[in-house]
Each structure stands twice: as C-alpha cells, then as structure tokens.
C-alpha positions, 0 to 999 in steps of 0.5 A: 227133894224132888223138884221135878215139875207137878202137873197143874190141877187145871191145864192151861190152854193150849196157846198159854206158855208153860210157866218156867219159874221156880217157887221155894217155900220157906216154912219155919219149924217154930216160932223164932226161926227166923224164917223171915228174915232167911226169906228176905235175905235169900231173895236179895241175894239171888236177885243182887248177886245173880241178876235175876227176876225174883219175888218174894211172896208174902203171906204174914197175917199179922199174928195169925199162926200157921196151924191157927184158925182165922176168918175168911181173907176179906180181899180178892187177889188173884193173877187179875189184881196182884199188880196192886199188891205188888211193890218193889224193895229197893230195886233187888226184888219184888215183894207181893203182899199176898196175905189176903190171897183166898186160898183157891187163887193161890194155885193161879198168883203162883203160876202167874209168878212163874210165867213173869219170875224166874224165881218165887220165895214165899215166906210161910212164917205165919200165913193161915193153914189153908193158904200155907197148904195151898202154897206148900202143894204147889211149891217146887222146893220146900225148906224147913228152917230151924235151929240145930238144938234138940228142941227145935228139931224135935219141933222140925221132927213134928213138922216134917211128920206134918209135910209126910202127911201131906205127901210133901216130905220128898221135896222138903229139906231143912235149913239149919242155924248152927247153935251151941250145943246143936246136934251134927246134920247126920243127927239132925237127919236121923231125928227129922228124916229129912236131908239137911240142904244147909246149915247157916252160920254165916252170910257165906253160908247163904251165898253158897245156898243162894247160888245152889238154888240159882243154878238150875234156873240160870240158862246156861244150867237149867235143870231141877235142883239136886237133893241136898247142898251139904253132905 
C-alpha cells in the first residue's frame, strides 16, 4: 500500500503550507460489510486514545449505491463553505456531512481537511461513484472492508480489480472480519491480490489497527504507513 505523498493536480501557491494530514478511505467490498461502523469506531479510537484531531467525512447518499447513478448534488460544498456542514461527535471527532460535495470540489475539500486534521477517515459506504473516485484518487490509503468467507472475498476480488483498473491497488489493503468457515489471511491475499492489513475479531484488533494508523502521524513517528499490519 503506497502511502507516499502524491503531487496535487493543482499546485498550491508559493506561500501556502504543505498539507500534513493523512486521508484514509474505507471502501466496502459489498453491502453488509460493516464499513460504516468500522469507520466510526476507528475514528473514535484514533481521537480518544491518541488525542489526534480526526475528521470523519461521510459521503452517504441515503440509498444511492457506490456504483449506481444519481442526479448531480444540489448544493455547493468546498473548502469555503464546509464549516456549515461540520458537526462534533460527542467531543471525540468531527464529522463532515460531505454527501453534497460536487466531485470537482472533493480534492480541495480533502486538502483543506489535511491542513486542519491529523487524520481524515472517509466513509464510502454509500458514496456516489463520481464522489468515490475523487476520494479514492486523493487518499493516502484505501482499506477494503469485508468478511473472510469465500463469497465476501469473491466480491472483494472484483472490487480489487476495479481499484487495479484505476491504478489505485498499490495503496489498498484488506480489513477482514473473521467469520466461521472463512479463509485465512494468506488465502484471502491469493484470491484478491491485495495484502491483508488486519483481521478484526474484537475491539483489541481495532485498537491495534488504530495504533498502527496513528504511528506515522504522531510527532515522534512521522512517516508513511508501512505495507501491512498482519502477516
């Protein structure tokens, strides 16, 4: 998973500070993969355990599927107006209701988040395809969430092929929930072609994942994320 800084499509001005925050995208392998609750739990753990400034960017469109079609969003949402769509989640992390962000504004929106937050976790559970493409293309890491059973992993394989066709697979990894009769990590990697970053059985695994993600953005451990968390 390549987490090195990408060159922005539109250069910033000479006096503008370089963004420092990381953007992590959580992409469901399929419906029922629990990506939404995973993103919320991860955001809370990062904020509460590591005192990091965390933004949860929600791109839910209330029933519009990731690969479906929908009308253009009716509202303008970019770095100049996003304060109106920002809310605090019980003191732990902020939530940006970004479902109405026009795709052409998402890159600037994420750069604005980088300037203000140590970590931005983008939930793509129900994002429009056009919005999802922009988020994925401007993220540092992509976590494909699914289960360890063969059917879930087969759908994850198709999603991985989609990411590969976009040139994004090198920054992607699997987050799997272990289920009875599921495949082990090595078999999951062979089937999908993506590394398994973590197998989440309990809150302990989520805490380990949060610790791993937090490491590179903590002041004493600045640097990119490594390839994976588990072998």
